[in-house]
C-alpha positions in Angstrom: 67.6 89.3 -0.9 69.3 92.6 -1.6 68.2 95.8 -0.1 68.5 99.5 -0.5 70.1 102.0 1.8 69.5 105.6 2.2 70.3 108.7 4.2 67.7 111.2 4.5 66.9 114.3 6.5 64.1 114.4 8.9 65.2 117.0 11.4 61.8 118.4 12.1 58.4 117.0 12.4 54.9 118.5 12.0 56.4 121.9 11.1 58.6 122.2 14.2 62.3 122.7 13.6 64.2 121.2 16.5 68.0 121.3 16.2 69.8 118.0 15.5 73.5 117.9 15.5 76.4 117.1 13.3 77.1 113.6 11.9 73.5 112.6 11.6 73.6 115.0 8.7 71.0 116.7 10.8 68.9 114.2 9.1 67.5 110.9 9.9 67.1 108.6 7.1 69.2 105.9 5.9 67.8 102.9 4.1 70.3 100.1 4.1 70.9 96.4 3.7 73.8 94.2 4.8 77.2 94.0 3.2 79.6 96.8 3.9 82.7 95.9 1.8 85.6 97.8 0.4 86.4 97.8 -3.3 89.5 98.9 -5.1 87.7 101.3 -7.3 85.3 102.6 -4.7 82.7 100.6 -3.1 80.1 98.6 -4.9 76.4 98.7 -4.4 74.2 96.1 -6.0 70.6 95.3 -6.2 70.6 91.6 -5.7 67.3 90.3 -4.9 65.9 93.6 -4.0 62.6 93.4 -5.7 61.0 95.8 -3.3 62.2 98.8 -5.2 63.2 98.5 -8.8 65.1 101.3 -10.5 63.7 103.6 -13.0 66.5 106.1 -13.0 66.1 106.9 -16.7 62.8 108.6 -15.9 64.5 110.4 -13.0 67.3 111.7 -15.3 64.6 113.3 -17.5 63.4 115.3 -14.6 66.8 116.2 -13.1 70.2 116.3 -14.8 72.0 115.7 -11.6 69.7 112.9 -10.5 70.5 111.0 -7.3 69.5 107.8 -8.9 72.9 107.6 -10.6 73.7 105.0 -13.1 71.3 103.5 -15.6 68.9 101.2 -14.0 68.4 98.9 -16.9 71.7 96.9 -16.8 71.1 93.2 -17.0 74.6 91.8 -16.9 75.8 89.9 -13.9 78.9 92.1 -13.6 76.8 95.1 -12.4 77.3 98.8 -13.0 79.1 101.4 -10.9 76.9 103.8 -9.0 78.3 106.6 -6.8 76.6 107.5 -3.6 74.5 110.6 -4.3 74.2 113.4 -1.7 71.6 116.1 -1.5 71.8 119.0 1.0 68.7 120.6 2.6 68.6 123.8 4.6 66.3 123.9 7.5 64.7 127.1 8.8 65.8 128.7 12.0 63.9 127.6 15.1 62.4 130.0 17.6 65.5 130.0 19.8 67.8 130.8 16.9 65.5 133.6 15.7 65.7 135.2 19.1 69.4 134.7 19.8 70.8 135.3 16.3 68.5 138.0 14.9 71.4 140.3 14.3 73.6 137.8 12.6 73.5 136.8 8.9 73.1 133.1 7.9 76.4 131.2 7.7 75.2 129.4 4.6 74.4 130.8 1.2 72.5 128.4 -1.2 72.7 128.4 -5.0 70.1 125.7 -5.9 70.3 126.4 -9.7 74.1 125.6 -9.6 73.6 122.7 -7.1 76.1 124.2 -4.7 76.4 126.2 -1.5 78.8 128.7 0.1 79.8 128.4 3.8 81.0 131.7 5.3 84.3 131.5 7.1 84.1 135.2 8.1 82.6 138.4 6.6 85.0 138.2 3.6 85.8 134.5 2.8 83.5 131.7 1.9 84.1 128.0 0.9 82.1 126.6 -2.0 80.8 123.0 -2.1 79.0 121.2 -4.8 76.3 118.5 -4.2 74.0 116.4 -6.4 71.0 118.5 -5.3 70.5 121.6 -3.1 67.1 122.3 -1.4 66.2 125.6 0.2 64.2 125.8 3.4 61.1 126.3 1.3 61.4 123.0 -0.5 58.3 120.8 0.1 58.3 117.2 1.2 56.8 116.2 -2.1 59.6 118.0 -4.0 62.3 116.2 -1.9 60.6 112.9 -2.6 60.2 113.5 -6.3 63.8 114.5 -6.8 65.6 112.3 -4.2 63.5 109.3 -3.2 61.2 108.5 -6.1 64.0 107.8 -8.6 65.5 105.4 -6.0 62.1 103.7 -5.5 61.7 103.3 -9.2 65.3 102.1 -9.6 64.6 99.3 -7.1 61.3 98.4 -8.8 63.4 97.9 -12.0 65.7 95.4 -10.3 68.4 97.4 -8.4 68.9 98.2 -4.7 68.0 101.7 -3.8 68.4 104.4 -1.2 65.4 106.3 0.3 64.8 109.2 2.7 63.1 108.2 5.9 60.8 111.1 6.8 57.3 109.7 7.4 55.9 111.5 4.4 58.6 110.0 2.2 57.9 106.5 3.6 54.2 106.9 2.9 54.8 108.1 -0.7 57.3 105.4 -1.4 54.8 102.7 -0.2 52.1 104.3 -2.4 54.4 104.0 -5.5 55.3 100.4 -4.6 51.7 99.3 -4.1 50.8 101.0 -7.3 53.5 99.2 -9.3 53.2 95.6 -8.1 50.4 93.1 -8.6 49.1 91.7 -5.3 47.8 88.6 -7.1 51.3 87.5 -8.2 53.6 89.6 -6.1 54.0 89.9 -2.3 54.9 92.8 0.0 55.9 92.6 3.7 57.6 94.9 6.2 59.6 94.8 9.4 60.1 97.8 11.7 63.0 97.8 14.2 65.0 100.2 16.3 68.7 100.1 17.3 68.7 101.2 20.9 71.9 101.2 23.1 73.5 98.7 20.6 70.5 96.2 20.9 68.1 95.6 18.1 64.4 95.7 19.2 61.2 94.9 17.3 58.9 98.0 17.1 56.0 95.8 16.1 56.5 93.4 18.9 58.1 95.2 21.9 58.6 91.9 23.8 61.2 90.9 21.1 63.9 93.2 22.4 67.2 91.4 21.6 67.4 90.4 17.9 70.6 89.1 16.6 72.2 89.9 13.2 73.0 87.0 11.0 75.5 87.2 8.1 75.7 84.8 5.2 79.3 83.5 5.1 79.2 83.1 1.3 77.4 86.2 0.1 78.0 88.5 3.0 74.3 89.4 3.1 73.1 90.6 6.6 69.6 89.7 7.9 67.6 89.8 11.1 65.6 86.6 11.1 64.1 87.1 14.5 62.2 90.3 13.5 58.4 90.3 12.9 57.5 90.1 9.2 54.0 91.5 8.4 52.4 91.2 5.0 51.0 94.5 3.6 48.0 94.5 1.2 47.1 98.2 1.1 48.2 101.6 2.2 46.0 101.8 5.3 47.6 98.7 6.8 51.0 100.2 6.2 50.1 103.4 7.9 48.8 101.4 10.9 52.1 99.6 11.2 54.0 102.9 11.1 51.8 104.2 13.9 52.3 101.2 16.0 56.1 101.3 15.5 56.4 105.0 16.2 54.5 104.6 19.4 57.1 102.1 20.7 60.1 104.1 19.7 62.3 105.7 22.5 62.3 109.5 22.7 63.4 112.1 25.3 63.2 115.8 26.0 66.5 117.7 25.6 67.4 121.4 25.4 67.6 121.2 21.7 64.5 119.0 21.0 61.4 118.3 23.0 61.0 114.9 21.2 64.6 113.8 20.6 64.9 110.3 19.2 67.1 108.0 21.3 67.3 105.2 18.8 67.9 104.6 15.1 64.7 103.3 13.5 65.0 100.7 10.7 62.1 100.0 8.3 62.6 96.9 6.1 60.3 96.5 3.1 60.5 93.1 1.3 59.0 92.7 -2.2 58.8 89.5 -4.3 57.9 89.9 -7.9 57.3 87.5 -10.8 58.4 88.5 -14.3 55.7 88.0 -16.9 56.7 85.6 -19.7 54.8 83.7 -22.4 53.8 80.3 -21.2 55.6 77.4 -23.0 53.4 74.9 -24.7 53.6 71.2 -25.5 53.0 70.4 -29.2 52.2 67.3 -31.2 53.3 66.5 -34.8 50.4 64.4 -36.0 51.7 63.8 -39.5 54.3 61.3 -38.4 52.5 60.2 -35.2 55.6 61.5 -33.2 55.6 63.7 -30.2 58.0 66.5 -29.5 58.1 68.7 -26.4 59.4 72.3 -26.4 61.9 73.0 -23.6 60.2 74.5 -20.5 61.9 77.6 -19.0 61.4 78.3 -15.3 59.7 81.7 -14.6 61.9 84.4 -13.1 61.4 85.9 -9.6 63.0 89.1 -8.4 63.2 89.6 -4.7 64.1 92.8 -3.0 64.4 94.4 0.4 64.4 98.2 1.1 65.9 99.0 4.4 65.1 102.6 5.5 67.1 103.8 8.6 65.9 106.9 10.5 69.1 108.0 12.3 68.9 109.7 15.7 70.9 112.9 15.7 74.4 113.2 17.2 74.6 115.5 20.3 77.0 117.8 21.9 76.4 117.3 25.5 77.1 120.9 26.4 74.4 122.0 24.1 71.8 119.2 24.6 72.1 119.2 28.4 71.8 115.4 28.6 72.5 113.7 31.9 71.9 110.3 33.6 70.4 107.7 31.4 69.8 110.2 28.7 73.6 110.9 28.7 74.3 107.2 28.2 71.8 107.1 25.3 73.6 110.1 23.7 77.0 108.3 24.1 75.6 105.2 22.4 74.2 107.3 19.5 77.4 109.3 19.0 79.5 106.1 19.0 77.4 104.4 16.4 77.4 107.6 14.2 81.1 108.0 14.7 81.6 104.4 13.5 79.6 105.1 10.5 81.7 108.2 9.7 84.9 106.1 10.0 83.5 103.6 7.5 82.6 106.4 5.1 86.1 107.9 5.5 87.8 104.5 4.9 85.7 103.9 1.7 86.3 107.4 0.4 90.0 107.0 0.8 90.0 103.4 -0.7 91.4 102.1 2.6 92.3 98.4 2.8 90.4 98.1 6.1 86.8 99.3 6.7 85.9 99.0 10.4 82.4 97.6 9.7 82.2 95.6 13.0 82.7 98.6 15.3 78.9 99.0 15.6 75.7 97.1 14.8 74.6 100.2 12.8 77.5 99.8 10.4 76.9 96.1 10.1 73.3 96.8 9.1 74.5 99.3 6.5 77.2 97.3 4.9 75.3 97.2 1.6 74.7 100.9 1.5 78.3 102.1 1.4 80.7 100.1 -0.8 78.2 97.3 -1.2 75.5 96.5 -3.8 72.8 99.1 -2.9 72.0 102.3 -4.7 72.6 104.8 -1.9 71.7 108.5 -1.6 71.9 110.8 1.3 69.9 113.9 2.3 72.0 115.9 4.8 70.3 118.7 6.6 72.2 121.8 7.8 71.2 124.8 9.9 71.7 128.5 8.9 72.6 129.7 12.4 76.2 130.9 12.8 76.2 129.5 16.3 76.1 126.0 14.9 78.6 126.6 12.1 80.9 123.9 13.4 78.1 121.3 13.2 77.2 122.5 9.7 80.8 122.3 8.5 81.1 118.7 9.9 77.9 117.7 8.1 79.0 119.2 4.8 82.4 117.5 5.0 80.6 114.2 5.8 78.5 114.6 2.6 81.5 115.4 0.5 83.3 112.3 1.7 80.2 110.2 1.1 80.1 111.4 -2.5 83.4 109.7 -3.2 82.0 106.2 -2.3 81.1 104.0 -5.3 78.8 101.0 -5.2 78.5 98.2 -7.7 74.8 97.8 -8.7 73.8 94.3 -9.7 70.6 92.7 -10.8 69.7 89.5 -9.0 67.1 87.1 -10.3 66.3 83.5 -9.5 64.2 80.9 -11.2 60.9 79.7 -9.7 61.3 75.9 -10.1 58.3 75.2 -7.9 56.1 77.1 -10.3 57.7 75.3 -13.3 57.2 71.9 -11.6 53.5 72.7 -11.0 53.1 73.8 -14.6 54.8 70.6 -15.9 52.5 68.5 -13.7 49.4 70.3 -15.0 50.6 69.8 -18.6 51.3 66.1 -18.0 47.9 65.7 -16.5 46.3 67.4 -19.6 48.3 65.1 -21.9 47.4 62.0 -20.0 43.7 63.0 -19.9 43.7 63.8 -23.6 45.4 60.5 -24.4 42.9 58.6 -22.3 40.0 60.4 -24.0 41.3 59.6 -27.5 41.9 56.0 -26.4 38.4 55.7 -25.1 37.0 57.2 -28.3 39.0 54.8 -30.4 37.8 51.8 -28.4 34.2 53.0 -28.7 34.6 53.4 -32.4 36.0 49.9 -32.8 33.1 48.5 -30.7 30.6 50.3 -32.8 32.0 49.1 -36.2 32.3 45.6 -34.9 28.7 45.6 -33.7 27.4 47.1 -37.0 29.4 44.4 -39.0 27.9 41.6 -36.9 24.4 43.0 -37.5 25.0 43.4 -41.2 26.3 39.9 -41.6 23.4 38.4 -39.7 20.9 40.4 -41.7 22.5 39.3 -45.0 22.5 35.7 -44.0 18.8 35.9 -43.0 17.9 37.6 -46.3 19.7 34.9 -48.4 18.1 32.1 -46.4 14.6 33.6 -46.9 15.3 34.1 -50.7 16.5 30.5 -51.1 13.5 29.2 -49.2 11.1 31.2 -51.4 12.7 30.0 -54.6 12.6 26.4 -53.4 8.9 26.6 -52.5 8.2 28.3 -55.9 9.8 25.6 -58.0 8.3 22.8 -55.9 4.9 24.3 -56.4 5.4 24.6 -60.1 6.6 21.1 -60.3 3.6 19.7 -58.4 1.3 21.7 -60.7 3.0 20.2 -63.8 2.7 16.7 -62.4 -1.0 17.3 -61.7 -1.7 18.6 -65.2 0.1 15.6 -66.7 -2.0 13.2 -64.6 -5.2 15.0 -65.5 -4.3 14.9 -69.2 -3.5 11.2 -69.0 -6.9 10.6 -67.3 -8.6 12.5 -70.1 -6.7 10.7 -72.8 -7.6 7.4 -71.2 -11.3 8.3 -71.2 -11.1 9.4 -74.8 -9.4 6.2 -75.7 -12.1 4.2 -74.0 -14.8 6.2 -75.8 -13.2 5.6 -79.2 -12.8 1.9 -78.5 -16.6 1.6 -77.8 -17.5 3.5 -81.0 -15.4 1.4 -83.4 -16.0 -2.0 -81.6 -17.8 -3.4 -84.6 -14.8 -2.6 -86.9 -12.4 -5.0 -88.1 -9.8 -6.1 -85.6 -7.1 -5.0 -88.1 -8.6 -1.5 -88.2 -8.9 -1.4 -84.5 -5.3 -2.3 -84.1 -4.1 0.4 -86.5 -6.1 3.1 -84.8 -4.9 2.0 -81.3 -1.3 2.1 -82.5 -1.7 5.6 -83.9 -3.2 6.9 -80.6 -0.4 5.3 -78.6 2.2 7.0 -80.8 0.5 10.4 -80.3 0.4 9.8 -76.6 4.1 9.0 -76.5 4.8 12.2 -78.5 2.8 14.3 -76.0 4.6 12.7 -73.1 8.0 13.5 -74.7 7.0 17.1 -75.1 5.9 17.3 -71.4 9.2 15.7 -70.4 11.2 18.2 -72.4 9.2 21.1 -70.8 9.9 19.7 -67.3 13.6 19.4 -68.2 13.7 23.0 -69.2 12.0 24.0 -66.0 14.5 21.9 -64.0 17.4 23.5 -65.7 15.9 27.0 -65.0 15.5 26.1 -61.3 19.1 24.8 -61.2 20.4 28.0 -62.8 18.4 30.1 -60.3 19.9 27.9 -57.5 23.4 28.6 -58.9 22.7 32.3 -58.8 21.6 32.1 -55.2 24.8 30.2 -54.3 26.8 32.9 -56.1 25.1 35.6 -54.0 25.8 33.6 -50.8 29.4 33.4 -51.8 29.5 37.2 -52.3 27.9 37.6 -48.9 30.7 35.5 -47.4 33.3 37.7 -49.2 31.7 40.8 -47.6 31.9 39.1 -44.2 35.6 38.4 -44.8 36.0 42.1 -45.8 34.3 43.1 -42.5 36.7 40.8 -40.6 39.6 42.4 -42.4 38.3 45.8 -41.3 38.2 44.6 -37.7 41.8 43.5 -38.0 42.8 46.9 -39.3 41.0 48.6 -36.4 42.8 46.3 -34.0 46.1 47.3 -35.6 45.1 50.9 -35.2 44.5 50.2 -31.5 48.0 48.7 -31.3 49.4 51.8 -32.9 47.6 53.9 -30.3 49.2 51.8 -27.6 52.6 52.4 -29.1 51.9 56.1 -29.2 50.9 56.0 -25.5 54.3 54.3 -24.7 56.1 57.0 -26.7 54.1 59.7 -24.8 55.2 58.2 -21.6 58.8 58.4 -22.9 58.2 62.1 -23.6 57.0 62.5 -20.1 60.1 60.9 -18.8 62.2 63.2 -21.0 60.4 66.3 -19.6 61.2 65.0 -16.1 64.9 64.6 -17.1 64.9 68.1 -18.5 63.6 69.4 -15.1 66.4 67.5 -13.3 69.0 68.9 -15.8 67.7 72.5 -15.2 68.0 72.1 -11.5 71.4 70.4 -11.7 72.8 73.0 -14.1 71.5 75.8 -11.8 73.2 74.2 -8.8 76.4 73.7 -10.8 76.5 77.4 -11.7 75.9 78.3 -8.0 78.9 76.2 -7.0 81.1 77.7 -9.7 80.2 81.2 -8.5 81.1 80.1 -4.9 84.4 78.7 -6.1 85.2 81.8 -8.0 84.8 83.8 -4.8 86.6 81.6 -2.4 88.9 79.3 -4.4 89.6 75.6 -3.9 92.6 73.5 -3.1 92.5 70.3 -5.1 95.0 68.7 -2.8 93.1 69.5 0.4 92.3 66.0 1.7 89.7 67.3 4.2 87.3 68.4 1.5 86.3 65.3 -0.5 82.7 66.4 -0.5 83.8 69.6 -2.3 85.8 67.6 -4.8 82.8 65.3 -5.6 80.6 68.3 -6.2 83.2 70.0 -8.5 83.0 70.1 -12.3 83.9 66.5 -13.0 80.3 65.7 -12.1 79.0 67.9 -14.9 79.6 67.6 -18.6 78.4 71.1 -19.3 79.3 74.4 -17.8 76.0 76.0 -18.9 73.7 76.3 -16.0 71.3 78.7 -14.3 70.9 79.6 -10.7 68.9 77.1 -8.9 69.0 74.7 -6.0 68.9 70.9 -6.2 67.5 71.0 -2.7 64.4 72.8 -4.1 64.0 70.1 -6.8 64.5 67.5 -4.1 61.5 69.0 -2.1 59.3 69.5 -5.2 59.9 66.2 -7.1 60.6 63.8 -4.2 63.5 61.5 -3.6 61.8 58.3 -4.7 61.0 59.7 -8.1 64.7 60.8 -8.5 66.0 57.4 -7.5 63.5 55.6 -9.8 65.3 57.4 -12.8 68.5 55.6 -11.9 66.9 52.5 -13.5 65.7 54.3 -16.6 66.4 52.7 -20.0 67.8 56.0 -21.4 71.5 56.4 -20.5 71.3 60.2 -20.5 68.5 60.1 -18.0 70.5 57.7 -15.7 73.5 60.0 -16.0 71.5 63.1 -15.0 69.8 61.2 -12.2 73.0 60.0 -10.7 74.4 63.5 -10.8 71.4 64.8 -8.9 71.8 62.0 -6.3 75.5 62.8 -6.0 74.7 66.4 -5.3 72.1 65.5 -2.7 74.5 63.0 -1.1 77.0 65.9 -0.6 74.7 67.4 2.0 74.8 65.5 5.3 71.1 66.2 6.0 70.2 64.2 2.9 72.4 61.2 3.3 70.2 59.2 5.8 67.1 59.9 3.5 69.0 58.6 0.5 70.0 55.4 2.3 66.6 54.7 3.7 65.0 55.2 0.3 67.3 52.6 -1.2 69.6 55.0 -2.9 72.8 53.3 -1.7 71.7 49.9 -3.2 70.8 51.7 -6.4 74.3 53.3 -6.6 76.0 50.0 -6.0 73.8 48.4 -8.7 74.9 51.1 -11.1 78.6 50.1 -10.5 77.6 46.5 -11.0 75.4 46.8 -14.2 76.6 49.9 -16.0 79.5 50.1 -18.5 79.4 53.9 -18.7 82.6 55.6 -17.3 80.7 58.8 -16.4 78.1 56.8 -14.3 80.9 54.9 -12.6 82.7 58.2 -11.7 79.6 60.0 -10.4 78.2 57.0 -8.6 81.6 56.4 -6.9 81.7 60.0 -5.8 78.2 59.7 -4.3 79.2 56.5 -2.4 82.3 58.3 -1.1 80.0 61.0 0.3 77.7 58.4 1.9 80.8 56.6 3.3 81.5 59.5 5.6 78.9 58.1 8.0 79.8 55.1 10.1 76.5 53.4 9.8 76.6 53.8 6.0 80.1 52.4 6.0 78.8 49.1 7.5 76.0 49.0 5.0 78.4 49.5 2.1 80.6 46.6 3.3 77.6 44.4 4.0 76.3 44.9 0.4 79.7 44.0 -1.2 80.7 47.6 -1.8 84.4 47.0 -1.6 84.4 44.3 -4.3 82.3 46.5 -6.6 84.7 49.5 -6.0 87.7 47.3 -6.6 86.3 46.0 -9.8 85.4 49.6 -10.9 89.0 50.7 -10.2 90.4 47.7 -12.1 88.4 48.6 -15.2 88.6 52.4 -15.0 90.9 54.5 -17.3 89.9 58.0 -16.1 92.0 59.4 -13.2 88.9 61.2 -11.9 87.0 57.9 -11.6 90.0 56.4 -9.8 90.1 59.4 -7.5 86.4 58.9 -6.6 86.9 55.2 -6.0 90.0 55.8 -3.9 88.2 58.4 -1.9 85.4 56.0 -1.1 87.8 53.2 0.0 89.8 55.7 2.0 86.7 56.7 4.0 86.0 53.0 4.7 89.6 52.5 5.9 88.8 54.9 8.8 86.4 52.4 10.5 88.0 50.2 13.2 85.3 47.6 13.0 85.8 47.0 9.2 89.5 46.5 9.1 89.6 42.7 8.7 86.6 42.6 6.4 88.0 45.4 4.2 91.4 43.7 3.9 89.8 40.3 3.3 87.7 41.7 0.4 90.7 43.2 -1.3 90.4 46.8 -0.2 94.1 47.4 0.5 95.2 45.7 -2.7 92.6 47.8 -4.6 94.2 51.0 -3.2 97.7 49.8 -4.1 96.6 48.8 -7.5 95.5 52.4 -8.3 99.0 53.8 -7.7 99.9 52.8 -11.3 97.8 55.7 -12.5 100.4 58.2 -11.1 97.9 61.1 -11.0 98.6 63.2 -7.9 94.9 63.4 -6.8 94.6 59.6 -7.0 97.8 59.1 -5.0 96.7 61.6 -2.4 93.5 59.6 -1.8 95.5 56.3 -1.7 97.8 57.9 0.9 94.9 59.1 2.9 93.3 55.6 2.9 96.6 54.0 4.1 97.0 56.6 6.8 93.4 56.0 8.0 94.0 52.2 8.0 97.3 52.6 9.9 95.7 54.9 12.5 92.9 52.4 13.1 95.4 49.6 13.5 97.4 51.6 15.9 94.3 52.4 18.0 93.2 48.7 18.0 96.7 47.5 19.0 96.8 50.0 21.8 93.4 48.8 23.1 94.6 45.2 22.9 92.0 44.1 20.3 94.7 43.4 17.6 97.9 41.5 17.7 100.5 40.6 15.1 102.0 42.5 12.2 100.2 45.3 10.4 97.9 44.1 7.6 99.4 46.9 5.4 102.8 45.3 5.7 101.4 41.8 5.0 99.7 43.1 1.9 103.0 44.7 0.6 102.2 48.3 1.1 105.4 49.2 3.0 107.7 49.6 -0.1 105.3 52.1 -1.7 104.9 53.9 1.7 108.7 54.3 2.0 109.1 55.3 -1.6 106.6 58.2 -1.3 107.4 59.3 2.2 109.3 62.3 0.8 106.9 63.0 -2.1 106.9 66.5 -3.5 103.1 66.8 -3.2 102.4 67.9 0.4 99.0 66.1 0.6 100.6 62.8 -0.3 103.7 63.3 1.9 101.7 64.4 5.0 99.5 61.2 5.0 102.5 58.9 4.3 104.4 60.5 7.2 101.4 59.9 9.5 101.1 56.2 8.3 104.8 55.6 9.0 104.5 57.1 12.5 101.4 54.9 13.3 103.1 51.8 12.0 106.2 52.5 14.0 104.3 52.7 17.3 104.2 48.9 17.6 107.3 46.8 18.2 106.0 43.9 16.0 106.3 46.1 12.9 109.8 47.5 13.7 111.9 44.8 12.1 110.0 44.9 8.8 110.3 48.7 8.8 114.1 48.6 9.4 114.6 46.1 6.7 112.4 48.1 4.3 114.2 51.4 4.9 111.5 53.1 6.9 113.9 53.9 9.7 115.7 56.6 7.7 112.4 58.2 6.8 111.3 58.2 10.4 114.5 60.0 11.4 114.0 62.5 8.6 110.4 63.1 9.7 111.4 63.7 13.3 113.9 66.3 12.1 112.5 68.0 9.0 108.7 67.6 8.9 107.0 71.0 8.6 104.2 69.9 11.1 105.2 69.9 14.7 102.6 67.3 15.7 104.0 64.8 13.1 107.6 65.5 14.2 106.6 64.9 17.8 104.8 61.6 16.9 107.8 60.4 14.9 110.2 61.2 17.7 108.0 59.5 20.3 107.8 56.4 18.0 111.6 56.2 17.7 112.1 56.7 21.5 109.5 54.1 22.5 111.1 51.2 20.5 114.2 49.5 21.9 114.8 47.9 18.5 114.8 51.3 16.8 117.1 52.7 19.4 119.5 49.8 19.1 119.6 50.2 15.3 120.2 53.9 15.6 123.1 53.3 18.0 124.6 50.8 15.6 124.3 53.3 12.8 125.5 56.1 15.1 122.5 58.3 14.3 120.8 60.9 16.4 117.1 61.6 16.2 
């Protein structure tokens, strides 16, 4: 968090006008934040995370052409803008003592507020003229001073820059009113700390028992903080006023000749503000036309953090005027020393000196950011009109003139709120899953309803057709029975008629009787034929009606088949919904990978910025972790500021490791990069191993064909291999064989460098020597030298040096006998060949390996026959490192065989 620094004048309180002396600028307020540093073009003051006070200097410029707010407060570029330290001068009225003693003398100062300058009388004829950014008369009100000097700075900080403020109580109160009026307490936070610097010790004014707080400096950014101080959240103006009252009650003060309430300490008020920038919420959209899902990229919300540090400086004292003695004298000395140190820093910055004595006092350490740093700084220096104090007035004016030459570099610092983004993504995923489940349930219910209705319709149709068939059958059966009955009745009637006719003509001739009987029989036959034809017609009609019913039944069955087809379609629709669900789950995984990529890119940008500031040596063999974390782990240089550690806390290690087994190759690549970054931190290594991360990385080497995955996974394993326990686990799980296979198949020098670095770390374990050699570790190292890349050769040389050192230690302890395994595996020729390599990293490790091999008599003959003796002599004479020269000389002197060979060759060592 950045902060603002400010000098202000507060030489009198509650209307009194006690005299305060010189360097304090007769004033007491300086708001500051850490990071005093010198710049070639003046010093730079930036508003990093200072969200407490954001700059609205444009508005200030409208009200005052010579605004103390300085440069435009709207710059967004990371390079920052220059902002000179602005200085205003204020004339205090004469106090009662001065009115009585100097009544006959004119003021030594003449103000010209409209021209923003003043004249200092040297004598009755000569004056010196000085210009400032603002000049206030003794009649200027506290409100006027705040509006012109402090308010633009407060507004500047609220816009995103560090700012400087005056420290009079009234100005503090007005500044807090503006801050509370500008921020939203629902989304933003505001907290304060109140300290005093007394006798070079920092004490908490809100907790007097906390009386020795240390200053902590960030080694990377140079930011200064006081983590031991109380931090109290402020919700309203009344609570802030109560905190001020408590702090002022605990501040040290004493009675001197110049002031009845002379402050004996510098007071520091720190105001911390955290603000969220408002942006439109991203949404997740669906494209229903093609049943595909697409997710818009989520952007993390932006947070601006700020810290305004307001310092109320105690006044410097001339002992002969203040009359201090005893403990009060010691307090005065401490005050004067700290203010003197501040003046030296201002002088050095004004003159662009190469050295700024920041560490001479805790005061200057606290104010590093105010002068030559990243804060927008303004001073209000207060001078007195009395000619008796012309020396102090002159000193104060010159101090202000020098301060106006200091330039700061104002920068806007923002960071991304990945925790908020993660919560938003989780809520969006929950909504999508709930919506999908709702749609799935509605679809299942609809299918069930259609199926039930189809079953009911089929059953009803079958029942109706069965009833209709039964009715037709009963109808035709009834008609048939009625027809048979009529025929029988007619036959009976005809029979009776025939009998009657036979009785009537009984007396006729037999011939006549026979003829009549024959005619009746023919008529009866004709009637029977007619009845038979009628019955045939009825039968045919019944059969036709039966055929119609069968046709209707067939159509009913076709409808049933159609309903079955509809059910099949619904089942297919259900299957489509299942596929959509699977695709949605894939989209969810994609969102997670996007979140990982955002975090990884942000962390990559942070490391690039760190390297830009400090630089890296690619041949430094003591920084393998830094090499693993460097750009070869990233295929893109576009990133945003973030921390993988934050993502680790928010997402969880198990979720990250689960993505190492994802089907999508890009997801696996991003996941293994995140794991590699986490493995670079020692605090995360044990967690990764316990969660199965080591086994997952080895499985990636075994199963993946992707060169990028091999490179990053090998780098992560190299980081984990720095721990002795992890080394044994890697060996037990076949890590050496996998690394050897990876090296044999790799074509990228960076992949070989990572593999060689991992094996080199394993070579440094005494317990694993035999196992490592047995599984081909040494031969794998030697096999990588064909690459010829200096970085790869440096790692191979480091591994051989580690192995030789462990062998030397084991031989000295009596746990190993016989020739070196390096010599047995044929490493000596390459060692001798590269003993005088041009690359210092390779040469240094080879020289160490030769010295360790030479310490044991059993290796001496092989080394002599292999030409290593000449290299040992050269090392003992010409090596740039004294410890290696000493080791080589001791190795030659301790071997009788070496000494005999040297005598034979007539060589000195």
